Structure formats: structure tokens, C-alpha cells
C-alpha positions as CSV (number, residue, x, y, z in Angstrom):
1,M,-6.2,-1.3,3.7
2,E,-3.2,0.9,2.6
3,Q,-5.2,4.0,1.7
4,M,-3.9,7.0,3.7
5,D,-6.9,9.1,2.6
6,I,-9.3,6.5,4.0
7,T,-12.6,8.0,5.1
8,L,-14.6,7.4,8.3
9,E,-17.4,5.8,6.3
10,Q,-15.0,3.3,4.7
11,V,-13.4,2.5,8.0
12,L,-16.8,1.9,9.8
13,Q,-17.8,-0.4,6.9
14,G,-14.5,-2.1,6.8
15,I,-13.8,-3.0,10.4
16,T,-14.1,-6.7,11.2
17,A,-14.2,-8.4,14.6
18,R,-11.0,-9.4,16.3
19,D,-9.7,-12.9,15.4
20,E,-11.3,-15.2,18.0
21,A,-9.3,-18.2,16.7
22,A,-6.1,-16.4,17.5
23,V,-7.4,-15.6,20.9
24,Q,-8.3,-19.2,21.6
25,E,-4.9,-20.4,20.3
26,C,-3.2,-17.9,22.6
27,Q,-5.2,-19.1,25.6
28,R,-4.4,-22.7,24.9
29,R,-0.7,-21.8,24.9
30,W,-1.1,-20.0,28.2
31,D,-2.9,-23.0,29.7
32,G,0.0,-25.3,28.6
33,I,2.7,-23.1,30.2
34,A,4.2,-24.6,33.3
35,K,2.5,-22.5,35.9
36,P,-0.9,-22.4,37.7
37,L,-3.8,-21.7,35.3
38,H,-4.6,-18.0,34.8
39,S,-2.0,-17.0,37.5
40,L,-0.7,-14.0,35.5
41,G,-4.1,-12.5,35.4
42,W,-4.2,-9.3,33.3
43,M,-1.0,-10.1,31.5
44,E,-2.5,-13.3,30.1
45,E,-5.7,-11.5,29.1
46,A,-3.8,-8.6,27.5
47,V,-1.6,-10.9,25.4
48,A,-4.7,-12.8,24.2
49,R,-6.3,-9.5,23.3
50,I,-3.2,-8.6,21.3
51,A,-3.4,-11.9,19.5
52,G,-7.0,-11.2,18.6
53,A,-6.2,-7.7,17.5
54,Q,-3.2,-8.7,15.4
55,H,-5.1,-11.7,14.0
56,S,-2.2,-14.0,14.9
57,S,-1.2,-16.0,18.0
58,E,2.4,-14.9,17.2
59,V,2.1,-11.9,19.4
60,V,4.4,-8.9,18.6
61,T,5.0,-6.2,21.1
62,E,8.5,-4.9,20.2
63,K,7.7,-1.6,18.6
64,K,5.3,0.6,20.6
65,I,4.1,4.2,20.2
66,L,2.1,6.6,22.3
67,V,0.1,9.0,20.2
68,V,-0.7,12.2,22.3
69,M,-3.5,14.3,20.8
70,C,-3.1,18.0,21.8
71,A,-6.0,20.4,21.6
72,D,-7.6,23.3,23.3
73,N,-11.2,23.7,24.4
74,G,-13.4,26.8,24.2
75,V,-15.4,25.8,27.3
76,V,-12.5,27.1,29.5
77,E,-14.1,30.5,29.1
78,E,-16.7,29.3,31.7
79,G,-14.1,29.0,34.5
80,V,-14.1,25.2,34.6
81,T,-10.3,24.9,34.9
82,Q,-7.6,26.0,37.3
83,T,-5.1,27.0,34.5
84,G,-5.3,28.7,31.2
85,Q,-5.0,27.4,27.6
86,E,-1.3,28.5,27.3
87,V,-0.4,25.4,29.3
88,T,-1.5,23.1,26.5
89,A,1.2,24.2,24.1
90,I,3.9,24.3,26.8
91,V,3.3,20.7,27.7
92,A,3.0,19.6,24.0
93,E,6.6,21.0,23.5
94,N,7.7,19.2,26.7
95,F,6.8,15.9,25.2
96,L,9.5,16.4,22.7
97,D,12.1,17.4,25.3
98,E,11.3,14.5,27.7
99,K,10.2,17.0,30.3
100,S,6.7,15.5,30.7
101,C,5.7,12.5,32.8
102,A,4.5,10.5,29.7
103,A,7.7,11.3,27.8
104,I,9.9,10.1,30.6
105,I,7.9,6.9,31.0
106,C,8.2,6.3,27.2
107,R,11.9,6.8,27.3
108,M,12.2,4.3,30.2
109,T,10.0,1.8,28.4
110,G,11.6,2.1,25.0
111,A,8.5,3.5,23.4
112,T,8.1,6.3,20.9
113,I,6.0,9.3,21.9
114,L,4.3,11.3,19.2
115,P,2.5,14.5,20.2
116,I,0.0,15.8,17.5
117,D,-1.4,19.3,17.3
118,I,-4.9,18.4,16.3
119,G,-6.5,21.6,17.6
120,M,-4.3,23.7,19.9
121,A,-5.1,27.4,20.2
122,V,-1.6,28.4,19.0
123,D,1.0,27.0,16.6
124,T,4.2,25.5,17.9
125,P,7.2,24.9,15.7
126,R,8.1,21.3,16.5
127,V,4.8,19.5,17.3
128,E,3.5,17.6,14.3
129,K,0.6,19.6,12.9
130,R,-2.7,18.0,12.0
131,K,-4.8,20.9,13.2
132,I,-8.5,20.9,12.6
133,A,-9.0,24.4,14.0
134,Y,-7.5,26.6,16.7
135,G,-9.4,25.0,19.5
136,T,-13.1,24.2,19.8
137,K,-15.9,26.7,20.5
138,N,-17.3,27.2,23.9
139,F,-20.0,24.6,24.1
140,A,-21.9,26.6,26.7
141,K,-22.8,29.0,23.9
142,E,-22.4,27.1,20.7
143,R,-21.6,23.6,19.5
144,A,-18.0,22.8,20.1
145,M,-17.3,21.9,16.4
146,T,-19.1,21.2,13.2
147,R,-20.0,17.6,12.2
148,E,-17.5,18.0,9.4
149,Q,-14.7,18.9,11.8
150,A,-15.6,16.0,14.0
151,V,-15.3,13.6,11.1
152,R,-12.0,15.1,10.0
153,A,-10.6,14.8,13.5
154,L,-11.7,11.1,13.7
155,E,-10.1,10.5,10.3
156,T,-6.9,12.1,11.5
157,G,-6.5,9.5,14.2
158,I,-7.4,6.7,11.8
159,R,-4.8,7.8,9.3
160,L,-2.1,8.2,11.9
161,V,-2.5,4.5,12.8
162,G,-2.2,3.5,9.1
163,E,0.9,5.6,8.6
164,R,2.6,4.4,11.8
165,K,1.8,0.8,11.1
166,K,3.5,1.1,7.8
167,E,6.6,2.2,9.8
168,G,6.5,-1.0,11.8
169,Y,4.6,0.0,15.0
170,R,2.4,-2.8,16.3
171,I,1.3,-1.6,19.7
172,F,-0.5,1.8,20.0
173,A,-1.4,3.8,23.1
174,T,-3.5,6.9,23.4
175,G,-2.8,10.1,25.3
176,E,-3.9,13.7,25.3
177,M,-3.1,17.2,26.4
178,G,-5.6,20.0,26.5
179,I,-6.7,22.3,29.3
180,G,-10.4,21.8,29.9
181,N,-10.6,18.2,28.5
182,T,-12.0,16.6,31.7
183,T,-15.0,18.9,31.1
184,T,-15.4,17.7,27.5
185,S,-14.9,14.1,28.5
186,S,-17.4,14.3,31.3
187,A,-19.9,15.8,28.9
188,V,-19.4,13.2,26.2
189,A,-19.5,10.3,28.7
190,S,-22.6,11.7,30.5
191,A,-24.4,12.1,27.2
192,L,-23.4,8.7,25.7
193,L,-24.2,6.8,28.9
194,Q,-27.3,8.9,29.8
195,V,-25.9,9.3,33.3
196,P,-26.3,12.6,35.2
197,A,-23.3,14.9,34.9
198,E,-23.0,15.1,38.7
199,E,-22.0,11.4,38.7
200,M,-19.6,11.7,35.8
201,T,-17.7,14.8,36.7
202,G,-14.6,15.2,38.9
203,R,-12.2,17.9,39.9
204,G,-9.9,17.4,37.0
205,A,-6.5,19.0,37.6
206,G,-7.6,20.5,40.9
207,L,-10.9,22.5,41.1
208,S,-12.3,23.8,44.3
209,S,-15.7,22.6,45.4
210,S,-17.4,25.7,44.0
211,G,-15.4,25.2,40.8
212,L,-16.6,21.6,40.5
213,Q,-20.2,22.7,40.9
214,K,-19.7,25.3,38.2
215,K,-18.3,22.6,35.9
216,I,-21.2,20.2,36.5
217,S,-23.7,23.0,35.9
218,V,-22.0,23.9,32.6
219,I,-22.2,20.3,31.4
220,E,-25.8,19.8,32.5
221,S,-26.9,23.0,30.7
222,A,-25.1,22.0,27.5
223,I,-26.5,18.5,27.4
224,Q,-30.0,20.0,27.8
225,R,-29.4,22.9,25.3
226,W,-28.1,20.5,22.6
227,Q,-30.6,17.7,23.5
228,L,-27.9,15.1,23.7
229,N,-29.5,12.5,25.9
230,E,-30.6,10.5,22.9
231,A,-28.3,11.9,20.3
232,D,-26.1,9.9,18.0
233,P,-22.4,9.6,18.9
234,L,-21.2,12.0,16.2
235,T,-23.7,14.7,17.3
236,V,-22.5,14.3,20.9
237,L,-18.9,14.7,19.9
238,A,-19.6,17.7,17.7
239,S,-21.7,19.4,20.4
240,V,-19.6,19.0,23.6
241,G,-16.4,17.1,22.6
242,G,-12.9,18.1,21.9
243,F,-10.5,17.5,19.0
244,D,-8.3,15.4,21.2
245,I,-11.2,13.1,22.1
246,A,-12.1,12.8,18.4
247,G,-8.5,12.1,17.4
248,M,-8.1,9.4,20.1
249,A,-11.4,7.8,19.1
250,G,-10.0,7.8,15.5
251,V,-6.9,5.9,16.8
252,F,-9.2,3.3,18.4
253,L,-11.1,2.9,15.1
254,G,-7.9,2.9,13.2
255,G,-6.5,0.1,15.4
256,A,-9.6,-2.0,14.6
257,Y,-9.3,-1.3,10.9
258,Y,-5.6,-1.9,10.6
259,H,-5.5,-4.8,13.1
260,V,-3.4,-3.4,15.8
261,P,-4.2,-3.2,19.5
262,V,-4.7,0.2,21.1
263,L,-4.2,0.9,24.8
264,I,-6.7,3.0,26.7
265,D,-5.1,5.4,29.2
266,G,-7.2,7.1,31.8
267,F,-10.6,8.9,31.9
268,I,-10.3,11.1,28.8
269,S,-8.9,8.3,26.8
270,S,-11.6,5.9,28.0
271,A,-14.3,8.5,27.0
272,A,-12.7,8.4,23.5
273,A,-12.8,4.6,23.6
274,L,-16.5,4.7,24.5
275,L,-17.2,7.0,21.6
276,A,-15.3,4.7,19.2
277,A,-17.2,1.7,20.5
278,R,-20.5,3.5,20.0
279,L,-19.5,4.3,16.4
280,C,-18.4,0.7,15.8
281,P,-19.0,-1.9,18.6
282,A,-16.4,-4.3,17.0
283,A,-13.7,-1.7,17.7
284,C,-13.9,-2.7,21.4
285,G,-12.2,-6.0,20.6
286,Y,-9.0,-4.2,19.7
287,M,-8.8,-2.1,23.0
288,I,-6.8,-2.9,26.1
289,A,-7.5,-1.1,29.4
290,T,-4.3,-0.2,31.3
291,H,-5.4,1.6,34.5
292,V,-8.5,3.0,36.1
293,S,-8.4,6.8,36.7
294,K,-9.6,8.2,40.0
295,E,-12.0,10.5,38.1
296,P,-15.6,9.5,39.0
297,A,-16.7,8.2,35.6
298,A,-13.6,6.1,34.9
299,R,-14.8,2.8,36.4
300,R,-18.3,3.2,34.9
301,I,-16.9,3.6,31.4
302,L,-14.6,0.6,31.6
303,K,-17.5,-1.5,33.0
304,E,-19.6,-0.4,30.0
305,L,-16.8,-1.5,27.7
306,A,-16.4,-4.8,29.7
307,L,-12.7,-4.2,30.0
308,T,-10.4,-4.9,33.0
309,P,-7.5,-2.5,33.8
310,A,-4.1,-3.7,34.9
311,L,-3.5,-1.0,37.5
312,D,-5.6,0.7,40.1
313,A,-3.0,3.1,41.4
314,G,-5.0,6.3,42.0
315,M,-3.5,8.0,38.9
316,C,-5.3,10.8,37.0
317,L,-2.5,12.6,35.2
318,G,-3.5,11.8,31.6
319,E,-1.0,12.4,28.8
320,G,-1.0,8.6,28.2
321,S,1.1,8.1,31.3
322,G,-0.9,5.2,32.6
323,A,-1.0,3.5,29.2
324,A,2.8,3.9,28.8
325,A,3.3,2.6,32.4
326,A,1.7,-0.7,31.3
327,F,4.1,-1.2,28.4
328,P,6.5,-3.3,30.6
329,L,3.7,-5.5,31.7
330,L,2.9,-6.3,28.1
331,D,6.6,-7.0,27.3
332,M,6.9,-9.3,30.4
333,G,3.7,-11.1,29.5
334,A,4.7,-11.6,25.8
335,E,8.2,-12.8,26.9
336,I,6.7,-15.4,29.2
337,Y,4.2,-16.4,26.6
338,H,6.9,-17.0,24.0
339,S,9.8,-18.3,26.2
340,M,8.5,-20.3,29.2
341,S,8.5,-24.0,29.1
342,T,5.3,-26.0,28.8
343,F,4.2,-28.8,31.1
344,E,4.8,-31.2,28.2
345,Q,8.3,-30.0,27.8
346,I,9.3,-30.5,31.4
347,H,7.3,-33.8,31.7
348,V,4.9,-32.6,34.4
349,E,1.2,-33.2,34.5
350,A,-0.7,-30.0,33.6
351,Y,-3.1,-28.2,35.8
352,Q,-6.8,-29.0,35.2
353,E,-9.5,-26.4,35.1
354,L,-11.7,-27.5,38.1
355,K,-15.3,-26.5,38.3
């Protein structure tokens, strides 16, 4: 469990299901609290999921971290984005200066933000470097990465969880920054779910209608070129994915291996969660959905994962902003769970579950 050089194979073999006894004990505690049954909705469900992930009904939410995987994508050569790759490095630096949305939200919620250069096209002096390569290849012409690079990127996310858990972090959230990554996410999700790219692809950061059609066409052609409709998850990732998606999928797998809950952000994060779940279905028990992005595929992916988000607020920013925005809800839920009186303590008859 403490190996920092843990391999993907060891993790996939070592992941166990969440602790259902802890989930049930948490739910019994909720049912005994002096309020109508299930009246806090998502907060109750999320606290129970944390209990299952932490393998203890003594839920801990105090130390939280947002891991932001930053990487560039060669497919931007195809004109599928409104901005250029130089924006990735600029925003990655802004995370450290609290000049990005996610960084400001983390400051307001008392969480740590950790940007990681897992594959940016340039080097930056301050962003922690775990670079697999200087961006992926253009998947319209060649596979985005090798299988070896895909595995290394997954292992990077896994190891980050192990390292930060040793530092005391107990709640992880996933975020990303990388121009072109709604294209890679749509391609990965379309291939994994075997749903046409047209139904899985949105405008990203603001494409025109013609730009959107170009984006769909590039994805459709790549899925056909690399024969991905029935490919294994690692082949899908290597063919049309991004290092940021791989890193986040690794964080989800690391959460399951090291017994910590991991919050899904929006569309790109959910595509990474889907990838992790396809690599190891038990990893889904350690995931918590925070919000549903307005990107077309977002609801479909969360439905596939059987996860309910807290927020439906029309957000599609990425960066981990939606996941970080849910931190206060987790804190409130945990505080009520630990502090509120039970029916027995106030000598009031408890509510009954009526059928």
C-alpha cells in the first residue's frame, strides 16, 4: 500500500470494493438524526460514499486537495479549438497565483490546489513537473500516445494520490487544463460507450457551428481509423486520449487503491472517471459526482456510472471548478452527520420509512 513506485498492474489487482458495512452504518446514523428521512439528498449520499471509500463510518473531510492535470493535445492542429496551445501554460501558472476560477474557489473553500504538468507543450518554472511528453500527437494522423505512455500517465495519477494521502489529504478532486481536451474527451467517451461522436461532442470553449462539425468529423474519422468501437480502454486512451485524461483516470484508480474518495468535476473529468471504471469497475465505488456539465455527453456518462451530481448549474468551465464548488456541501453534510442530535437524544419518535 505504501509503494510510491506502484504499477498499474499492481493497482488493478489490488483494488477492493468500497466498504459496504461502513456505508450502511453511515446510513443508519443519517436515519437516526432528528430530521425527515433522506431530506438532505445528495449530501447524505455523498457522506455515505465517503464512508465507503474511507472504509470507516467516521467520515473525515477536513483536508481536501484539487489535483489539476495540465497537458496539451496535438489534435488542435485540426482547427478544433478557438484558442492556441499557449493558453494551457498560462492558465497552469495562474492556478498558483490564484488567478484562475478553480484556484479562487479552492482559496474560498480552504482546499489545496495542485497543478501538475503531465504533458504541456512547454516547460514552466513553477508548475510541478510529471511530464510524460511535450503534448500528445495529432490523433487525426497518428495515435495520440504509445501504450507505454498511457500506462505511465495513469501511474502518475495513482502515485500522486499515494503521496498526498501520506501528507494527510483525505478528499481528492480532479481537474484539468489543456486546450483541445473536450475533443479528446468526446473521442474517448464516444469510443468507450459506442455512441456516435455527433451525440457526444459539444462546442467546448466556444466553437462556431462549422467548427463543431469539423470537430465531430475529426473524432469520427479517428475512431474509424483506429478501429476503436470495440477496443479495450487502454487502446482507446492511447489512440485518441490526452495525458490529462490519463492522469485523472489514475487519480480515480489511486483513490480506490488507497481508500480515499475522489470527486468528479465536469465532462472531461467524467470521461476520465469512465475510463477508470472500464479499467476497474470497483473504482466507481470511490467516486463522487459533483455537477453535470452542459456538454452533451456529460449526463450520459454519469448515467453510465450510476452517479448523481449535486449541482445542475449550467457550468462547463473545467479546471475542477465544479468539484471544488462542492467542497462546502461535503463539509456541511459531514458537520450535520457528526454534530446533529438524534431522535433518541431529544426523545422524539423517529420517522419511519413508509412504503
